[in-house]
C-alpha positions as CSV (number, residue, x, y, z in Angstrom):
1,M,-14.8,21.5,3.3
2,N,-18.0,19.9,2.1
3,T,-19.2,17.2,-0.2
4,V,-22.7,16.5,-1.5
5,Q,-22.5,12.8,-0.4
6,I,-21.8,13.4,3.3
7,T,-23.0,15.9,5.8
8,N,-20.2,17.0,8.1
9,H,-20.6,16.6,11.9
10,K,-19.8,19.6,14.0
11,M,-16.7,19.0,16.1
12,N,-17.3,17.9,19.7
13,N,-15.7,15.3,22.0
14,E,-17.6,12.4,20.4
15,V,-16.8,13.4,16.8
16,Y,-13.2,14.0,17.9
17,L,-12.9,10.4,19.1
18,L,-14.3,9.1,15.8
19,R,-11.9,11.3,13.8
20,R,-9.0,10.0,15.9
21,R,-9.8,6.5,14.8
22,V,-9.4,7.5,11.2
23,I,-6.3,9.6,11.9
24,D,-4.7,6.6,13.7
25,I,-4.9,4.7,10.4
26,L,-3.0,7.6,8.7
27,Y,-0.3,7.3,11.3
28,Q,-0.2,3.5,10.9
29,A,0.9,4.1,7.3
30,R,4.2,5.3,8.7
31,D,4.8,1.8,10.2
32,F,4.7,0.6,6.5
33,D,7.1,3.3,5.4
34,I,4.3,5.1,3.5
35,K,4.7,8.8,3.4
36,L,1.4,10.7,3.1
37,P,0.9,14.4,2.7
38,R,-1.3,16.3,5.2
39,I,-4.8,14.9,4.9
40,N,-7.9,16.8,6.0
41,V,-10.3,14.4,7.7
42,R,-14.0,15.0,8.2
43,I,-16.6,12.8,9.9
44,G,-20.2,12.8,8.9
45,T,-23.4,11.1,7.8
46,A,-24.3,10.0,4.3
47,T,-27.0,12.2,2.8
48,E,-30.4,10.7,2.0
49,K,-29.6,10.7,-1.8
50,H,-26.3,8.9,-1.1
51,K,-27.2,6.7,1.9
52,N,-24.9,3.8,0.9
53,V,-21.8,6.0,0.8
54,L,-19.2,5.1,3.4
55,G,-16.6,7.6,2.5
56,V,-15.4,10.2,-0.1
57,G,-11.9,11.2,-1.1
58,G,-10.2,13.8,-3.3
59,N,-7.7,16.6,-3.3
60,K,-6.0,15.5,0.0
61,N,-9.4,15.4,1.8
62,I,-11.3,12.5,3.1
63,W,-14.8,12.2,4.5
64,I,-15.6,9.1,6.5
65,T,-19.1,8.2,7.7
66,E,-19.9,7.1,11.2
67,K,-21.4,4.0,9.6
68,A,-18.0,3.0,8.3
69,I,-16.3,3.7,11.6
70,N,-18.9,1.7,13.5
71,K,-18.6,-1.4,11.3
72,G,-15.2,-2.2,13.0
73,Y,-11.5,-1.8,12.2
74,Q,-11.3,-4.0,9.2
75,Y,-14.2,-2.2,7.4
76,L,-12.9,1.2,8.5
77,L,-9.3,0.4,7.3
78,H,-10.7,-0.7,3.9
79,V,-12.7,2.5,3.5
80,V,-10.0,4.8,4.7
81,L,-7.3,3.3,2.4
82,H,-9.8,3.3,-0.5
83,E,-10.5,7.0,0.1
84,L,-6.8,7.8,0.5
85,C,-6.2,6.3,-2.9
86,H,-8.6,8.8,-4.3
87,A,-7.4,11.7,-2.2
88,V,-3.6,11.2,-2.6
89,Y,-3.0,9.2,-5.7
90,N,-6.0,10.4,-7.7
91,L,-7.1,6.8,-8.5
92,D,-10.4,6.0,-10.0
93,H,-12.5,2.9,-9.1
94,N,-11.1,-0.3,-10.5
95,E,-13.5,-3.3,-10.3
96,K,-10.5,-5.7,-10.8
97,C,-8.9,-4.4,-7.5
98,K,-10.5,-5.5,-4.3
99,L,-9.5,-2.3,-2.5
100,M,-10.5,0.1,-5.3
101,A,-13.8,-1.5,-6.4
102,S,-16.7,0.9,-6.5
103,V,-18.9,-1.2,-4.2
104,L,-17.7,-2.7,-0.9
105,D,-19.4,-6.1,-0.5
106,K,-16.7,-7.6,1.8
107,P,-13.7,-5.6,3.0
108,C,-10.1,-6.7,2.3
109,G,-8.3,-8.5,5.1
110,I,-6.1,-6.2,7.1
111,T,-2.9,-7.5,5.7
112,E,-4.3,-7.6,2.1
113,A,-5.5,-4.0,2.4
114,W,-2.2,-2.7,3.5
115,K,-0.4,-4.7,0.8
116,I,-2.5,-3.2,-1.9
117,F,-2.2,0.3,-0.5
118,K,1.5,0.0,-0.2
119,K,1.7,-1.1,-3.8
120,Y,-0.2,2.0,-4.9
121,S,2.0,4.2,-2.7
122,K,5.2,2.9,-4.3
123,K,3.9,3.6,-7.7
124,G,2.5,7.0,-6.8
125,G,-0.9,5.8,-7.6
126,K,-0.1,4.5,-11.1
């Protein structure tokens, strides 16, 4: 599982802990009664050509960069939910939606991010 924007890290104890932080967000979706299919999660570093990329999602796969994880929970939550919208609901970027905008200037608040994601989950991404 590869993408041109992010170079995958090889699994080790350190990468496992980073990956768990992402997977914990997937499990939190259950607390909001959001059912997700099995999602493949990879951790990596943005490639030089795509150095501003924080995550990539598609076809039930998400790639999250260490940079996104290290920016804190609110940032990570925003990136993970954004990429899940691509990976699960096949959504495109939407500049009118704070969660699905193509550029992340300021992350959604935690409550706001879950509210938007829950709305998409109920509509099946529509």
